[in-house]
C-alpha positions in Angstrom: 30.2 49.1 -41.4 30.2 46.6 -38.5 30.9 47.6 -35.0 34.0 46.4 -33.1 31.7 44.6 -30.6 30.3 42.4 -33.4 33.8 41.6 -34.7 34.9 40.7 -31.1 31.9 38.4 -30.7 32.5 36.9 -34.1 36.2 36.3 -33.3 35.5 34.8 -29.9 33.0 32.5 -31.4 35.4 31.3 -34.1 38.1 30.8 -31.5 35.8 28.7 -29.3 34.9 26.6 -32.3 38.5 26.2 -33.4 39.9 25.6 -29.9 37.1 23.6 -28.2 34.5 22.2 -30.6 36.7 20.9 -33.5 39.2 19.0 -31.2 36.2 17.6 -29.2 34.6 16.5 -32.4 37.8 14.9 -33.6 38.3 13.2 -30.2 34.8 11.8 -30.2 35.1 10.6 -33.8 38.4 8.9 -32.9 36.7 7.1 -30.0 33.9 6.0 -32.3 36.3 4.6 -34.8 38.3 2.8 -32.1 35.1 1.3 -30.7 33.9 0.1 -34.1 37.3 -1.5 -34.8 37.0 -3.3 -31.4 33.5 -4.5 -32.2 34.7 -5.7 -35.6 37.6 -7.7 -34.0 35.3 -9.2 -31.4 32.7 -10.2 -34.1 35.5 -11.9 -36.1 36.6 -13.8 -33.0 33.0 -14.7 -32.2 32.5 -16.0 -35.8 35.6 -18.1 -35.5 34.5 -19.5 -32.2 31.0 -20.2 -33.6 32.5 -22.1 -36.5 34.6 -24.2 -34.0 31.5 -25.0 -31.9 29.6 -26.0 -35.1 32.4 -28.3 -36.2 32.7 -29.8 -32.7 28.9 -30.5 -32.4 28.6 -32.2 -35.8 29.4 -35.4 -33.9 26.2 -35.2 -32.0 24.1 -35.9 -35.1 26.3 -38.8 -35.9 25.9 -40.1 -32.3 22.1 -39.8 -32.6 22.3 -41.9 -35.8 24.5 -44.4 -34.0 22.1 -44.7 -31.1 19.2 -45.3 -33.5 21.2 -48.0 -35.3 22.2 -49.5 -31.9 18.6 -49.7 -30.8 17.6 -51.8 -33.8 20.7 -54.0 -33.3 19.8 -54.5 -29.7 16.4 -55.8 -30.7 17.9 -58.2 -33.2 20.5 -59.3 -30.6 17.7 -60.2 -28.2 16.0 -62.3 -30.9 19.3 -64.1 -31.6 19.7 -64.8 -27.9 16.3 -66.3 -27.6 16.8 -68.5 -30.6 20.3 -69.5 -29.3 18.8 -70.4 -25.9 16.3 -72.7 -27.7 19.1 -74.6 -29.6 20.3 -76.8 -26.7 16.7 -77.9 -26.0 16.1 -78.7 -29.6 19.4 -80.7 -29.8 18.5 -82.6 -26.7 15.1 -83.4 -28.2 16.8 -84.6 -31.5 19.3 -86.8 -29.6 16.4 -88.4 -27.6 14.6 -89.2 -30.9 17.6 -91.1 -32.2 19.1 -88.2 -34.1 16.2 -87.7 -36.4 15.0 -84.2 -36.7 11.3 -83.5 -37.0 
């Protein structure tokens, strides 16, 4: 048979587990669950913000394409300006020759 001292130690150990350890474990698990839900909510908000940033920065690619097109247009415009500047001189030369173009 077991002695009363062993039963007391056994009973005190069970009481400590039931009164201290189990509630502490439940509390810590609840804190972990709350933190994980917060992390999940923050990640969803971050994902939404990231999608918004991606949508708003799509215009940058289009702007780079526009700049590339504008650069080629600028070169063409300069050529047109040079040729346009030469027209009055060519017309003066034609008028001096009696209206006959060479």
